[in-house]
DOMIRO-372715 format. One line per field, with one value per residue: residue in three letters; z, y, x of N, C-alpha, C in turn. Coordinates in nm, 4 decimals, always signed. Each point is the difference from the previous one (the first is absolute). Layout:
! DOMIRO-372715
residu	(ALA  ...)
n.z	(Z  ...)
n.y	(Y  ...)
n.x	(X  ...)
ca.z	(Z  ...)
ca.y	(Y  ...)
ca.x	(X  ...)
c.z	(Z  ...)
c.y	(Y  ...)
c.x	(X  ...)
***
This chain:
! DOMIRO-372715
residu	(UNK  UNK  UNK  UNK  UNK  UNK  UNK  UNK  UNK  UNK  UNK  UNK  UNK  UNK  UNK  UNK  UNK  UNK  UNK  UNK  UNK  UNK  UNK  UNK  UNK  UNK  UNK  UNK  UNK  UNK  UNK  UNK  UNK  UNK  UNK  UNK  UNK  UNK  UNK  UNK  UNK  UNK  UNK  UNK  UNK  UNK  UNK  UNK  UNK  UNK  UNK  UNK  UNK  UNK  UNK  UNK  UNK  UNK  UNK  UNK  UNK  UNK  UNK  UNK  UNK  UNK  UNK  UNK  UNK  UNK  UNK  UNK  UNK  UNK  UNK  UNK  UNK  UNK  UNK  UNK  UNK  UNK  UNK  UNK  UNK  UNK  UNK  UNK  UNK  UNK  UNK  UNK  UNK  UNK  UNK  UNK  UNK  UNK  UNK  UNK  UNK  UNK  UNK  UNK  UNK  UNK  UNK  UNK  UNK  UNK  UNK  UNK  UNK  UNK  UNK  UNK  UNK  UNK  UNK  UNK  UNK  UNK  UNK  UNK  UNK  UNK  UNK  UNK  UNK  UNK  UNK  UNK  UNK  UNK  UNK  UNK  UNK  UNK  UNK  UNK  UNK  UNK  UNK  UNK  UNK  UNK  UNK  UNK  UNK  UNK  UNK  UNK  UNK  UNK  UNK  UNK  UNK  UNK  UNK  UNK  UNK  UNK  UNK  UNK  UNK  UNK  UNK  UNK  UNK  UNK  UNK  UNK  UNK  UNK  UNK  UNK  UNK  UNK  UNK  UNK  UNK  UNK  UNK  UNK  UNK  UNK  UNK  UNK  UNK  UNK  UNK  UNK  UNK  UNK  UNK  UNK  UNK  UNK  UNK  UNK  UNK  UNK  UNK  UNK  UNK  UNK  UNK  UNK  UNK  UNK  UNK  UNK  UNK  UNK  UNK  UNK  UNK  UNK  UNK  UNK  UNK  UNK  UNK  UNK  UNK  UNK  UNK  UNK  UNK  UNK  UNK  UNK  UNK  UNK  UNK  UNK  UNK  UNK  UNK  UNK)
n.z	(-1.6013  +0.0704  -0.0453  -0.1387  +0.0090  +0.0501  -0.1094  -0.1279  +0.0373  +0.0577  -0.1077  -0.0362  -0.0014  -0.0086  -0.0954  -0.0013  +0.1063  -0.0615  -0.0468  +0.0332  +0.0548  -0.0466  -0.0074  +0.0833  -0.0952  -0.1730  -0.0217  +0.0692  -0.1446  -0.0380  +0.0756  -0.0353  -0.0571  +0.1007  +0.1088  -0.0891  +0.0319  +0.1781  +0.0105  -0.0734  +0.0780  +0.1198  +0.0511  -0.1576  -0.0768  +0.0731  +0.0687  -0.0509  -0.0111  +0.1439  -0.0415  -0.0831  +0.1377  +0.0692  -0.0608  +0.0884  +0.0056  +0.0065  -0.0431  -0.0127  -0.0221  -0.1018  -0.0174  +0.0429  -0.1216  -0.0980  +0.0372  -0.0165  -0.1705  +0.0036  +0.0544  -0.1461  -0.0244  -0.0367  -0.0548  -0.1104  -0.0321  -0.0376  +0.1286  -0.0713  -0.0488  -0.1701  -0.0295  -0.1008  +0.0644  +0.0835  -0.0754  -0.0929  +0.1246  -0.0324  -0.1524  +0.0303  +0.1231  -0.0618  -0.1012  +0.0917  +0.0989  -0.0110  -0.0229  +0.1858  +0.0587  -0.1051  +0.0669  +0.1531  -0.0650  -0.0419  +0.1177  +0.0963  -0.0646  -0.0624  +0.1594  +0.0351  -0.1124  +0.0363  +0.0959  -0.0355  -0.0651  +0.1049  +0.1124  -0.0887  -0.0043  +0.1554  -0.0241  +0.1253  -0.0158  -0.0919  +0.1056  +0.0778  +0.0376  -0.1313  -0.0183  -0.0049  -0.1963  -0.0388  +0.0625  -0.0655  -0.0195  +0.0680  +0.0261  -0.1106  -0.0311  +0.0077  -0.0040  -0.0172  +0.1464  -0.0324  -0.0798  +0.1207  -0.1227  -0.0325  +0.0982  -0.0516  -0.0969  +0.0439  +0.1131  -0.1545  +0.0225  -0.0360  +0.1698  -0.0727  -0.1142  +0.1257  +0.0364  -0.0922  -0.0200  +0.0734  -0.0153  -0.1329  -0.0029  +0.1101  +0.0716  +0.0762  +0.0235  -0.1189  +0.0125  +0.0199  +0.0426  +0.0602  -0.0411  -0.0308  +0.1479  +0.0284  -0.1120  +0.0402  +0.0970  -0.0481  -0.0171  +0.1365  -0.0504  -0.0106  +0.1158  -0.0498  -0.0530  -0.0884  -0.0680  +0.1187  -0.0251  +0.0532  +0.1082  -0.0625  -0.0657  -0.0922  -0.1088  +0.0372  -0.1314  +0.0758  +0.0807  -0.1116  -0.0218  +0.0419  +0.0015  -0.1374  +0.0206  +0.0868  -0.1130  -0.1402  -0.0573  -0.1592  -0.0865  -0.0791  +0.0791  +0.1207  -0.1234  -0.0056  +0.0780  -0.0306  -0.0846  +0.0857  +0.1037  -0.1402  -0.0431  +0.1622  -0.0456  -0.1185  +0.0333  +0.0539  -0.1782  -0.0478  +0.1252  +0.0224)
n.y	(+1.1117  +0.1660  -0.1075  -0.0366  +0.1258  +0.0038  -0.0389  -0.0081  +0.1345  +0.0164  -0.0612  +0.0945  +0.1152  +0.0001  +0.0147  +0.1403  +0.0357  -0.0973  -0.0268  +0.1291  +0.0161  -0.0384  +0.0964  +0.0498  -0.0364  -0.0785  -0.1371  -0.0602  -0.1361  -0.0075  +0.0121  -0.0834  -0.0696  -0.0087  +0.0290  -0.1229  -0.0756  +0.0302  -0.0633  -0.0119  -0.0138  +0.0087  -0.0912  -0.1171  +0.0078  -0.0722  -0.0989  -0.0213  +0.0359  -0.0301  -0.1291  -0.0376  -0.0407  -0.1051  -0.1236  -0.0937  -0.0538  -0.0620  -0.0665  +0.1248  +0.1226  -0.0315  -0.0534  +0.1756  -0.0024  -0.0969  -0.0885  +0.1356  +0.0976  -0.1368  +0.0474  +0.1180  -0.0909  +0.0059  +0.1406  -0.0117  +0.1021  -0.0441  +0.0846  -0.0277  -0.1004  +0.0013  -0.0786  +0.0055  +0.0359  -0.0729  -0.1167  +0.0448  -0.0229  -0.1261  -0.0794  +0.1393  -0.0191  -0.1379  +0.0567  +0.1255  -0.1217  -0.0266  +0.0947  +0.0446  -0.0571  +0.0499  +0.1389  -0.0639  -0.0738  +0.1326  +0.0752  -0.0940  -0.0822  +0.1358  +0.0352  -0.1027  +0.0235  +0.0700  +0.0240  -0.1085  +0.0765  -0.0401  -0.0428  +0.0550  +0.1532  -0.0595  +0.0484  +0.0300  +0.0768  +0.0002  -0.0147  +0.0236  -0.1948  -0.0667  -0.0708  +0.0853  +0.0881  -0.1595  -0.0247  +0.1314  -0.0521  -0.1029  +0.0066  +0.0720  -0.1373  -0.0864  +0.1068  +0.1618  +0.0537  +0.0764  +0.0329  +0.1574  +0.0493  -0.0683  +0.0200  +0.1523  -0.0599  -0.1280  +0.1182  -0.0039  -0.0906  -0.0322  +0.0276  +0.0088  +0.1302  +0.0265  -0.0365  -0.0769  +0.0650  +0.0601  -0.0387  +0.0510  +0.0878  -0.1140  +0.1861  -0.0734  -0.1801  +0.0760  -0.0242  +0.0725  -0.0826  +0.1283  -0.0305  -0.0946  -0.0466  +0.1040  -0.0365  -0.1104  +0.1073  +0.0121  -0.1054  -0.0758  -0.0042  -0.1301  -0.0600  -0.0954  +0.0611  -0.0988  -0.1157  -0.1016  -0.0889  +0.1436  -0.0925  -0.0526  +0.0972  +0.0084  -0.0114  +0.1486  -0.0458  -0.0855  +0.1330  +0.0603  -0.0819  -0.0199  +0.1908  +0.0435  -0.1323  +0.0244  +0.1000  -0.1467  +0.0577  +0.1144  -0.1063  +0.0469  +0.0193  -0.1270  -0.0305  +0.1032  -0.0267  -0.1152  +0.0590  +0.0242  -0.1029  -0.0244  +0.1211  -0.0039  -0.1119  +0.0036  +0.0916  -0.1190  -0.0305  +0.1309  -0.0279  -0.0163)
n.x	(-3.9053  -0.0822  -0.1378  -0.0199  +0.0340  -0.1114  -0.0322  -0.0069  +0.0003  -0.0878  +0.0388  +0.1424  -0.0872  -0.1025  +0.0717  +0.0386  -0.1006  -0.0499  +0.0815  -0.0784  -0.1043  +0.0603  +0.1324  -0.0876  -0.0922  +0.0051  -0.0653  +0.1286  -0.0768  -0.1830  +0.0417  +0.1174  -0.1231  -0.0712  +0.1503  +0.0244  -0.1349  -0.0080  +0.1095  -0.0548  -0.0952  +0.0722  +0.0821  -0.0249  -0.1377  +0.0232  +0.1053  -0.0967  -0.0386  +0.0183  +0.0858  -0.1753  -0.1058  +0.0421  -0.0129  -0.0234  +0.1135  -0.0679  +0.0979  +0.0241  -0.1499  -0.0600  +0.1572  +0.1002  -0.0564  +0.0480  +0.1168  -0.0274  -0.0997  +0.0373  +0.1711  -0.0818  -0.0714  +0.0691  +0.0619  -0.0426  -0.0991  -0.0846  +0.0107  +0.0888  +0.0609  +0.0194  +0.0147  -0.0841  -0.1198  -0.0319  +0.0302  -0.0417  -0.0953  +0.0496  -0.1174  -0.0532  -0.0103  -0.0614  -0.1138  -0.0615  +0.0248  -0.0620  -0.1394  +0.0068  +0.0843  -0.1014  +0.0078  -0.0600  -0.0802  -0.0750  +0.0729  -0.0191  -0.1135  -0.0313  -0.0079  -0.0848  -0.0821  +0.0021  -0.0432  -0.1653  -0.0167  -0.0072  -0.0790  -0.0274  +0.0668  -0.0954  +0.1238  -0.0042  -0.1851  +0.0408  +0.0981  -0.1939  +0.0102  -0.0943  +0.0688  +0.1009  -0.0231  -0.0271  +0.1440  +0.0496  -0.0642  -0.0479  +0.0550  -0.0098  -0.0870  +0.0805  +0.0961  -0.0354  -0.0460  -0.0762  +0.0401  +0.0614  +0.0818  +0.0502  +0.0340  +0.0720  +0.1044  +0.0502  +0.0331  +0.0969  -0.0402  -0.0713  -0.0751  -0.0473  +0.0738  +0.0326  -0.1186  -0.0452  +0.0066  -0.0332  -0.1658  +0.0138  +0.1435  -0.0331  -0.0138  -0.1094  +0.0692  -0.0410  -0.1273  +0.0380  +0.0370  -0.0135  +0.0981  +0.0292  -0.0388  +0.1120  +0.1171  +0.0106  +0.0141  +0.0910  +0.0341  -0.0793  +0.1753  -0.0207  +0.0657  -0.0468  +0.0052  +0.0504  -0.0777  +0.1066  -0.1465  -0.0173  +0.0721  -0.0764  -0.0678  +0.0173  -0.0564  +0.0249  +0.0250  +0.0976  +0.0592  -0.1088  -0.0670  +0.0931  +0.0511  -0.0334  +0.0979  +0.1244  +0.0572  -0.0556  +0.1313  -0.0496  +0.0539  -0.1577  -0.0441  +0.0246  -0.0192  -0.1577  +0.0163  -0.0640  -0.1081  -0.0512  +0.0655  -0.0684  -0.0223  -0.1051  -0.0162  +0.0262  -0.0344  -0.0192  +0.0106  -0.0874  -0.0209  +0.0717)
ca.z	(-0.0183  +0.1165  +0.0835  +0.0175  +0.0216  +0.1692  +0.0597  -0.0214  +0.0779  +0.0335  -0.0270  +0.0073  +0.1808  +0.0660  -0.0370  +0.1131  +0.1232  +0.0295  -0.0533  +0.1373  +0.0297  -0.1209  +0.0421  +0.1569  +0.0302  -0.0471  +0.0203  -0.0989  -0.0990  +0.0089  -0.0007  -0.0957  -0.1672  +0.0103  -0.0882  -0.1420  -0.0887  +0.0072  -0.1293  -0.1393  +0.0468  +0.0788  +0.0645  -0.1612  -0.0294  +0.0926  +0.0050  -0.1667  -0.0326  +0.0400  -0.0666  -0.0504  +0.0148  -0.0098  -0.1538  +0.0904  -0.1045  -0.0406  +0.0008  +0.1875  +0.0601  +0.0039  +0.1060  +0.0956  +0.0960  +0.1398  +0.1235  +0.0632  +0.0857  +0.0714  +0.0816  +0.1277  -0.1058  +0.1645  +0.0445  -0.0599  +0.1203  -0.0462  +0.0099  -0.0256  -0.1693  -0.0596  -0.0374  -0.1342  +0.0222  +0.1463  -0.1174  -0.0714  +0.0880  +0.0943  -0.0643  -0.0373  +0.0686  -0.0750  -0.1121  +0.1022  +0.0850  -0.1911  -0.0652  +0.0460  +0.0120  -0.1087  -0.0422  +0.0726  -0.0512  -0.1718  +0.0291  +0.0722  -0.1075  -0.0550  +0.0896  -0.0112  -0.1516  -0.0065  +0.1372  -0.0642  -0.1221  +0.0273  +0.0902  -0.1336  -0.0203  +0.0735  -0.0488  +0.0818  +0.0028  -0.1083  +0.0076  +0.0348  -0.0949  +0.0621  +0.1818  +0.0847  +0.0407  +0.0937  +0.1060  +0.0495  -0.0537  +0.1085  +0.1775  +0.0773  -0.0451  +0.1393  +0.1594  +0.0789  +0.0640  -0.0491  +0.0824  +0.0219  -0.1409  -0.1156  +0.0667  -0.0392  -0.2026  -0.0276  +0.0698  -0.0845  -0.0579  +0.0528  +0.0333  -0.0991  -0.0990  +0.0218  +0.0985  -0.0461  -0.1076  +0.0837  +0.0014  -0.1279  +0.0367  +0.0876  +0.0305  +0.0903  +0.0848  +0.0016  +0.0814  +0.1897  +0.0202  +0.0643  -0.1821  -0.0470  +0.0694  -0.0237  -0.1331  +0.0148  +0.0260  -0.1015  -0.0872  +0.0797  +0.0244  +0.1149  +0.0509  -0.0654  -0.1247  -0.1181  +0.0341  +0.0141  -0.0956  -0.0966  -0.0007  -0.1031  -0.0908  -0.0436  -0.0675  +0.0270  -0.0282  +0.1016  +0.1062  -0.0347  +0.0221  +0.1422  +0.0525  -0.0193  +0.0821  +0.2002  +0.0682  -0.0347  -0.1229  -0.1156  -0.0539  -0.1077  +0.0820  +0.0870  -0.0867  +0.0187  +0.0984  +0.0064  -0.0627  +0.0163  +0.0883  -0.0707  -0.0883  +0.1278  +0.0850  -0.1234  +0.0585  +0.1049  +0.0121  -0.0570  +0.0340  +0.1421)
ca.y	(+0.0012  +0.0192  -0.1453  -0.1478  +0.0303  +0.0325  -0.1767  -0.0250  +0.0732  -0.0420  -0.0899  +0.0656  -0.0006  -0.1504  -0.0359  -0.0228  +0.0474  -0.1906  +0.0163  +0.0039  -0.1700  -0.0956  +0.0007  +0.0470  -0.0747  -0.0569  -0.0329  +0.0872  +0.0924  +0.0982  +0.0947  +0.0003  -0.0456  +0.1192  +0.1004  +0.0105  +0.0828  +0.1767  +0.0996  -0.0342  +0.0435  +0.1310  +0.1251  +0.0276  +0.1072  +0.1954  +0.0122  -0.0441  +0.1415  +0.0863  -0.0263  +0.0733  +0.1653  +0.1168  -0.0283  -0.1089  -0.1649  -0.0368  -0.1120  -0.0091  +0.0402  -0.0871  -0.0951  -0.0496  +0.0928  -0.1178  +0.0192  +0.1134  -0.0535  -0.1258  +0.0542  +0.0637  -0.0573  -0.0260  +0.0721  +0.0563  +0.0038  -0.0423  +0.0140  +0.1768  +0.0673  -0.1147  -0.0672  +0.0945  +0.1844  -0.0371  -0.0674  +0.1959  +0.0545  -0.0778  -0.0184  +0.1064  +0.0228  -0.0989  +0.0056  +0.0984  +0.0055  -0.0717  +0.0775  +0.0074  -0.1486  -0.0436  +0.1299  +0.0246  -0.1759  -0.0243  +0.1202  -0.1000  -0.0426  +0.0306  -0.0197  -0.1445  -0.0655  +0.1309  -0.0835  -0.0668  -0.0120  +0.0986  -0.1380  -0.1078  -0.0244  +0.0441  -0.1067  -0.1613  -0.0783  -0.0758  -0.1015  -0.1133  -0.0847  +0.0071  -0.1051  +0.0352  +0.0794  -0.0074  -0.0197  +0.1505  +0.0810  -0.0229  +0.0216  +0.1473  +0.0407  -0.0931  -0.0689  +0.0887  +0.0889  +0.1084  +0.1558  +0.1352  +0.0246  -0.1190  -0.0275  +0.1274  +0.0162  -0.0745  +0.0461  +0.1013  -0.0364  +0.0471  -0.1431  -0.1626  -0.0407  -0.0515  -0.1509  -0.0786  +0.0096  -0.0542  -0.1830  -0.0572  -0.0147  -0.0493  +0.0080  +0.0217  +0.0462  +0.0310  +0.1517  -0.0153  -0.0976  +0.0937  +0.1082  -0.1071  +0.0257  +0.1227  +0.0161  -0.0860  +0.0318  +0.1475  -0.1342  -0.0344  -0.1617  -0.1225  -0.0277  -0.1340  +0.1071  -0.0760  -0.1185  -0.1252  -0.0524  +0.0783  -0.0493  -0.1247  +0.0674  +0.0539  +0.0180  +0.0871  +0.0077  -0.1370  +0.0774  +0.0417  -0.0904  -0.0093  +0.0859  +0.0229  -0.1140  +0.0449  +0.1093  -0.0011  +0.1175  -0.0769  +0.0230  +0.1920  +0.1091  -0.0142  +0.0312  +0.2040  +0.0518  -0.0522  +0.0420  +0.1687  +0.0831  -0.0206  +0.1266  +0.0654  -0.1384  +0.0095  +0.1278  -0.0876  -0.0576  +0.1040  +0.1671  -0.0691)
ca.x	(+0.1449  +0.0921  -0.0920  +0.0543  +0.1632  +0.0397  -0.0136  +0.1609  +0.0791  -0.0935  +0.0107  +0.1232  +0.0487  -0.0600  +0.0431  +0.1286  -0.0184  +0.0334  +0.1259  +0.1062  -0.0379  +0.0484  +0.1473  -0.0093  -0.0166  -0.0192  +0.1418  +0.1125  +0.0045  -0.0727  +0.0763  +0.0661  -0.0799  -0.1001  +0.0449  +0.0707  -0.1484  -0.0597  +0.1356  -0.0213  -0.1394  -0.0685  +0.1474  +0.0803  -0.0951  +0.0560  +0.1581  +0.0968  -0.0837  +0.0767  +0.0641  +0.0060  -0.0536  +0.1334  +0.0949  +0.0727  -0.0297  -0.1056  +0.0778  +0.1414  -0.0313  -0.1198  +0.0280  +0.0552  -0.1466  -0.1131  +0.0469  -0.0316  -0.1571  +0.0317  +0.0530  -0.0570  -0.0875  -0.0806  -0.0138  -0.0752  -0.0773  -0.1152  -0.1056  +0.0344  +0.0175  +0.0391  +0.1217  +0.1401  +0.0996  +0.1214  +0.0969  +0.0673  +0.0993  +0.0528  +0.0952  +0.0187  +0.0910  +0.1893  +0.0306  +0.1112  +0.1621  +0.0780  +0.0893  +0.0273  +0.0225  +0.1122  +0.0885  +0.1240  +0.1106  +0.0107  +0.0928  +0.1071  +0.0146  +0.1410  +0.1089  +0.0442  +0.0872  +0.1387  +0.0867  +0.0808  +0.0667  +0.1157  +0.0722  +0.0279  +0.1861  +0.1372  +0.1349  -0.0003  -0.0231  +0.0295  +0.0170  +0.0309  -0.0912  -0.1302  -0.0676  +0.0516  -0.0876  -0.1448  +0.0206  +0.0270  -0.0266  -0.1235  +0.1332  +0.0104  -0.1335  -0.1081  +0.0031  +0.0280  -0.0925  -0.0231  +0.0559  -0.0820  -0.0438  -0.0746  -0.1887  -0.0882  -0.0510  -0.1479  -0.0958  -0.0336  -0.1028  -0.1615  +0.0625  -0.0403  +0.1077  +0.1293  -0.0097  -0.0290  +0.1737  +0.0704  -0.0064  +0.0573  +0.0939  -0.0040  +0.0618  -0.0892  +0.0971  +0.1431  -0.0410  +0.0038  -0.1735  -0.0905  -0.0432  -0.1019  -0.1208  -0.1202  -0.0258  -0.1290  -0.1490  -0.0795  -0.1183  -0.1388  -0.0163  +0.0047  +0.0694  +0.0764  -0.0577  -0.0226  +0.0209  +0.1361  +0.0156  +0.1004  +0.1674  -0.0141  +0.0104  +0.1780  -0.0760  -0.1579  -0.1479  -0.0999  +0.0065  -0.0721  -0.0940  -0.0238  -0.0629  -0.1309  -0.0993  -0.0487  -0.0608  -0.1244  -0.0055  +0.1323  +0.1111  +0.0454  +0.0673  +0.1262  +0.1278  +0.0563  +0.0013  +0.1744  +0.0603  -0.0024  +0.1230  +0.1595  +0.0626  +0.0187  +0.0421  +0.0942  +0.0038  +0.0591  +0.0626  +0.1046  +0.1359  +0.1117)
c.z	(+0.1277  +0.1117  +0.0221  -0.0282  +0.1665  +0.0375  -0.0433  +0.1474  +0.1421  +0.0641  -0.0582  +0.2053  +0.0878  -0.0529  +0.0516  +0.0218  +0.0382  -0.0713  +0.1636  +0.1049  -0.0012  +0.0679  +0.1193  +0.1016  +0.0122  -0.0059  -0.1106  -0.0937  -0.0098  +0.0617  -0.0983  -0.1257  +0.0545  +0.0103  -0.1272  -0.1043  +0.0557  -0.0408  -0.1324  -0.0667  -0.0360  +0.0260  -0.0771  -0.0591  +0.1159  -0.0454  -0.1809  +0.0156  +0.1080  -0.0615  -0.1388  -0.0420  +0.0778  -0.0401  +0.0401  -0.1022  +0.0742  +0.1175  +0.1227  +0.0658  +0.1352  +0.0896  +0.1063  +0.0896  +0.0348  +0.1192  +0.0701  +0.0994  +0.0410  +0.1611  +0.0832  -0.0351  +0.2770  +0.0632  -0.0661  +0.0803  -0.1418  -0.0029  +0.0139  -0.1400  -0.0628  +0.0126  -0.1020  +0.0598  +0.1283  -0.0973  -0.0122  +0.0826  +0.0985  -0.1228  -0.0832  +0.1308  +0.0407  -0.0339  -0.0342  +0.0336  -0.1498  -0.0705  -0.0402  +0.0412  -0.1830  -0.0615  +0.0461  -0.0017  -0.1117  +0.0236  +0.0316  -0.1497  -0.0904  +0.0809  -0.0181  -0.0820  -0.0591  +0.1270  -0.0625  -0.1459  -0.0048  +0.0824  -0.1418  -0.0228  +0.0612  -0.0006  +0.0832  -0.0389  -0.1289  +0.0019  +0.0938  -0.0488  +0.0854  +0.0848  +0.1185  +0.1137  +0.0858  +0.1401  +0.0965  -0.0439  +0.0935  +0.1312  -0.0575  +0.0115  +0.0764  +0.1537  +0.0798  +0.0299  -0.0824  +0.0687  -0.0094  -0.1195  -0.0050  +0.0396  +0.0040  -0.0973  +0.1200  +0.0522  -0.1182  -0.0428  +0.1234  +0.1427  -0.0605  -0.0714  +0.0576  +0.1089  -0.1875  -0.1309  +0.1784  +0.0043  -0.0886  -0.0241  +0.0822  +0.0851  +0.1433  +0.0986  +0.0005  +0.0885  +0.1723  +0.1485  +0.0234  -0.1183  -0.0766  +0.0722  -0.0413  -0.1453  -0.0221  +0.0947  -0.0440  -0.1753  +0.0305  -0.0290  +0.1227  +0.0544  -0.0917  -0.1310  -0.0304  +0.0917  -0.0438  -0.1914  -0.1943  -0.0478  -0.0878  -0.1197  -0.0377  -0.1117  +0.0279  -0.0171  +0.0119  +0.1149  +0.0037  -0.0056  +0.1080  +0.1168  -0.0201  -0.0146  +0.1423  -0.0075  -0.0444  -0.1077  -0.0610  -0.0299  -0.0534  +0.1070  +0.0308  -0.1739  -0.0656  +0.1520  -0.0635  -0.1257  -0.0118  +0.0578  -0.0166  +0.0202  +0.1344  +0.0308  -0.0746  +0.1444  +0.1105  +0.0125  -0.0790  +0.0238  +0.1027  +0.0177)
c.y	(-0.0149  -0.0377  -0.1229  +0.0342  +0.0373  -0.2050  -0.0061  -0.0241  -0.0988  -0.2214  -0.0768  -0.0447  -0.1262  -0.1717  -0.0189  +0.0209  -0.1983  -0.0056  +0.0181  -0.0724  -0.1078  -0.0258  +0.0043  -0.1807  -0.1459  -0.1185  +0.0158  -0.0344  +0.0729  +0.1723  +0.0600  +0.0729  +0.2163  +0.0641  +0.0648  +0.0519  +0.1349  +0.0347  -0.0277  +0.1034  +0.1510  +0.0928  +0.0288  +0.1198  +0.1806  +0.0334  +0.0380  +0.2059  +0.0887  +0.0265  +0.0990  +0.2206  +0.0727  -0.0510  -0.0635  -0.0957  -0.0836  -0.1752  -0.0028  +0.0440  -0.1112  -0.1795  +0.0729  +0.0896  -0.1128  -0.0507  +0.0945  -0.0543  -0.0884  +0.0358  +0.0601  -0.0407  -0.0302  +0.1177  +0.0352  -0.1227  -0.0188  +0.0914  +0.2225  +0.0254  -0.1262  -0.0646  +0.0698  +0.1638  -0.0365  -0.0052  +0.1057  +0.1176  -0.0329  +0.0511  +0.1601  +0.0605  -0.1079  +0.1266  +0.1163  -0.0550  -0.1538  +0.1321  +0.0447  -0.1072  -0.0529  +0.0534  -0.0110  -0.1551  +0.0053  +0.1009  -0.0882  -0.1155  +0.0855  +0.0024  -0.1050  -0.0340  +0.0873  -0.1319  -0.1309  -0.0548  +0.1381  -0.1320  -0.1672  -0.0107  -0.0304  -0.1939  -0.1468  -0.0812  -0.0859  -0.0933  -0.1008  -0.0755  +0.0552  -0.0754  +0.0938  +0.1156  +0.0061  -0.0431  +0.1018  +0.0160  -0.0812  +0.0247  +0.1679  -0.0098  -0.1105  -0.0428  +0.0560  +0.0681  +0.0692  +0.1701  +0.0232  +0.0116  -0.0548  -0.0346  +0.0842  +0.0104  -0.1316  +0.0539  +0.1564  -0.1320  -0.0641  -0.1765  -0.0876  -0.0844  +0.0081  -0.1092  -0.0528  +0.0430  -0.1061  -0.1421  -0.0202  -0.0127  -0.0146  +0.0515  +0.0654  +0.0089  +0.0951  +0.2210  -0.0514  -0.0140  +0.1186  +0.1144  -0.0990  +0.0038  +0.1336  +0.0383  -0.1373  +0.0407  +0.1572  -0.0510  +0.0423  -0.2159  -0.0868  +0.0695  -0.1468  +0.0959  -0.0044  -0.0870  -0.0747  -0.0394  +0.1123  -0.0159  -0.1253  +0.0804  +0.1063  +0.1614  +0.0790  -0.0030  -0.1435  +0.0361  +0.0724  -0.0778  -0.0665  +0.0353  +0.0329  -0.1030  -0.0147  +0.1185  +0.0572  +0.1370  -0.0639  -0.0005  +0.0469  +0.0892  -0.0047  -0.0273  +0.1175  +0.0288  -0.0225  +0.0242  +0.1483  +0.0364  -0.1240  +0.0693  -0.0008  -0.1127  +0.0416  +0.1494  -0.0470  +0.0138  +0.0264  +0.1019  -0.0631  +0.0163)
c.x	(+0.1046  +0.0241  +0.1184  +0.1850  -0.0380  -0.0354  +0.1658  +0.1094  -0.0098  +0.0538  +0.0868  +0.0927  -0.0252  +0.0771  +0.1504  +0.0035  -0.0008  +0.1181  +0.1376  -0.0631  +0.0344  +0.0953  +0.0319  -0.0574  -0.0206  +0.1813  +0.1336  -0.0239  -0.0375  +0.0133  +0.0876  -0.0773  -0.0213  +0.0666  +0.0682  -0.1185  +0.0370  +0.1618  -0.0388  -0.1028  +0.0106  +0.1530  +0.0924  -0.0148  +0.0167  +0.0680  +0.0783  -0.0972  +0.0696  +0.1835  +0.0706  +0.0382  +0.1610  +0.1320  +0.0879  +0.0478  -0.1076  -0.0623  +0.0595  -0.0177  -0.1424  +0.0254  +0.0036  -0.2185  -0.1015  +0.0392  +0.0126  -0.1327  -0.0232  -0.0482  -0.1335  -0.1474  -0.0897  -0.0863  -0.1884  -0.1388  -0.1360  -0.1169  +0.0514  -0.0724  +0.0437  +0.1365  +0.1215  -0.0467  +0.0878  +0.1624  +0.0314  +0.0626  +0.1052  +0.1511  +0.0819  +0.1336  +0.1208  +0.1190  +0.1065  +0.0821  -0.0025  +0.1779  +0.1590  +0.0856  +0.0850  +0.0844  +0.1321  +0.0666  +0.0649  +0.1508  +0.0632  +0.0730  +0.1257  +0.1241  +0.0960  +0.0577  +0.1602  +0.1021  +0.0283  +0.0802  +0.2036  +0.0697  -0.0240  +0.1109  +0.0885  +0.0895  -0.0421  -0.1100  +0.0107  +0.1291  +0.0525  -0.1148  -0.1702  -0.0404  +0.0906  -0.0960  -0.1545  +0.0389  +0.0267  -0.2108  -0.0976  +0.1246  -0.1023  -0.2301  -0.0560  +0.0855  +0.0284  -0.1196  -0.0326  +0.0486  -0.1260  -0.0751  -0.0911  -0.1819  -0.0145  -0.0720  -0.1589  -0.1461  -0.1376  -0.1099  -0.1055  +0.0261  -0.1157  +0.0479  +0.1339  +0.0248  -0.0710  +0.1938  +0.1376  +0.0252  +0.0046  +0.0184  +0.1296  +0.1386  -0.0260  +0.1303  +0.1643  -0.0688  -0.0165  -0.1481  -0.0596  -0.0759  -0.0634  -0.0847  -0.1185  -0.0513  -0.1389  -0.1041  -0.0418  -0.0507  -0.0347  +0.0233  +0.0702  +0.0889  +0.0872  +0.0343  +0.1783  -0.0189  +0.0649  -0.0037  +0.1195  +0.1133  -0.0790  +0.0967  +0.1152  -0.1267  -0.0479  -0.1056  -0.1087  -0.0143  -0.0714  -0.0760  -0.0018  -0.1048  -0.0995  -0.1637  +0.0316  -0.1230  -0.1496  -0.0388  +0.0012  +0.1039  +0.0837  +0.0204  +0.1166  +0.0928  +0.0193  +0.0852  +0.2378  +0.0966  +0.0022  +0.0917  +0.1710  +0.1004  +0.1115  +0.1144  +0.1341  +0.1253  +0.1193  +0.1346  +0.1575  +0.0136  +0.0724  +0.1030)
***
């Protein structure tokens, strides 16, 4: 019985290692399929276990844990141990940071909700037609270079998520060139990121699909980066 269990564990380790090799070396479609299978068969069940033990909302935690494991995947060494054990350690440490960050965000949400409810009572907003309000918003949010305060807000995001979110939101031109260059290097992205073709798209999800193809990364990974960053992006324009 023990021998059968050991053989089964060895088979699982070999299969996970094979999938990881395919995410690193295969063609784009093969890489995407391999990571999707790795996520479904190994990462999600482990993330679900961690979320259950720490009483986290499971779907929310898993959605953010998968991109985190993807970013750490290059650190996995099959000669040191099985993927499942390595992945659980990665998720365990991620959960500690995630829990702390979630508490801070919940506190900010309560504070911002109070602020927004008071702003809704401002009489001058109600006197401006919808189209004029849109014009005013465009002047505020689309034509100015970001201030130091706004850049500091963006720096709250991890490097890869920050650059992906800014590219998907069409904000790159609002970031000083030397700052964007430093962020791009921090995220280990090439000098031509984002590709010029991104200007053809208006929808953030369409931009993310282009970036996924350009970077050779699964679209779902970039989409989770985008969803995770939206709260910070809203914060850019909330405090002016």
